[in-house]
C-alpha angles and dihedrals in degrees: 000000000000091000090067092052097043116128102242090187093061109104112218129194110223120197127199106157117140125084107230127189102208131188144051109315094023089127088075088066085078087086089061091044091053090051091051089051091051090050088054090052093249105153102160133038141178114237116200121196143148121250105279122353094080089064099032092058094050093241094118093058092054093045096050092047093049095049093043089057090057097039094246115152124217128217102198124209112183099173101099109124131185106287092018118222131229089243089059090051090053092047092051091046091051091054090049092051092048090052093043092229123189100200141020128231124194121198112186143036130310096308099059089038093052091047091049094049091050093047091048089059095046093047088059092042103043096172092070137065134209096269091053089049095051094041089058095243089144136017110226121218097177140046137165115270111279126213119187132199101190118210103181137055099226116058103069085197091124088070104039148052101250132112136165137198135179128234102208093195096059098025088234121145106184128177131222131202119190132158091228092069099058102124114255091216131001133192119214107182116166091199088069091061104059090095093060109121122242088256093050093046090053099041097046093049091049087052090058092051091050090052093058099039086059097039092053094051107040121109085252096055118134135184087266094057092043096048093046087048091055092050093046092053093046093051096045094047090049101043107027095078089053093050091048091051097040113023092186095059101118094189091059091045090049094056094041089052092048089049091051092049095051089044088057089053090044094059092038083066105029097033125214134270139173106001095054094037090056098039094054091067089050095055092038090058092040107030092183091063113111108242093222093051091050090051092048092052090055101038101083092052092047093049087051091051098048102031098093091056096051105017098144094051095044093047088055096045093045096044095108091060100026108034094165096065112109101186099258119142094232091065093077096112092045090050093052091047092049092054090047093049091050092051090047090052089058093049099262098126100143126123127193092274091053092056094052107272129125130206088245088068094058096094090051093047090047092052091049090054090057100034101046111100112255097010091094089063089055092049088051089058094059118114090235133051106269116216130166087259091056093050093045091052092050091052091047092050090051091068094073147024125277109248 
């Protein structure tokens, strides 16, 4: 087992920073949050949402009532789309500046949360814009307080310091990770997630599994990231089929949400590597692509590529969906096939060709993986040496099934 071979002299940094109210009914904690804001002399905030889920879930009604009680005004930006763009970040920031807000609230999944985190930085650093932020032209040390009402069980962003945004002009989708964007307070309420569609339920949960497969196998992995990875995988494998069959099953939603939250903390500690570094070019080129689906399409080929270098850990993490793996390096193809069969059993049967890509695009996608700001740091965290040939092979293998 990997525990017996762990390097006990390796010093790991373990992060657990955000305050999360977790459980059915947690949305009602917004009354306490509004009171805390008032006590901190916060009288105006920027709220960032998508177009509909913030109302459909009932979260908006609770939020507006809570802030009205405390006399806190809301500047509402509802333009956050899946795979949010840098232009959207700048638009939200401009509204916040105009309204002289003192805090930022996100209601939604990863896209509104990423937009809110980015805007919170820019509102505290008014001399910069989103492109400068995501190109690394400055390193922020401050941001406005961030409150998150999470509406999906996949992102983990309510519990960590990561955010992403897309530059449509360059087809770059870089990531940032700064201590100043840990949420101050987050709400994880499973009852807000029963309206997630079948597609959203599947793709967000697959996102959580990808987070931990990477976090457990980076060069920065620790016992914390590996053990949280094991629990995430166990919970998703057990409860995702129930949620797909019965969207109103709150027990299934509860455990999927818990899995997503600890997965967010897992990769906050262990970091990410190949799957996210290669998916970001996919959804940068095709902004309508669901992030979780893109990750799922790539995951079997990436497990195949990295398995020999971390076989014991991956066999342990993947045990709930691949119980026959024994942790031997020569099981790589079987490991990739097991992941693919599990995804297929859930209804995720797509390959790169099915989501609109051609093999002729592989050189362009490969270059984006290396040229996009920040993705190089993810590739450097992989458990194998990542060359253009390695990335090209992963993309090629993602066009078909493992036999």
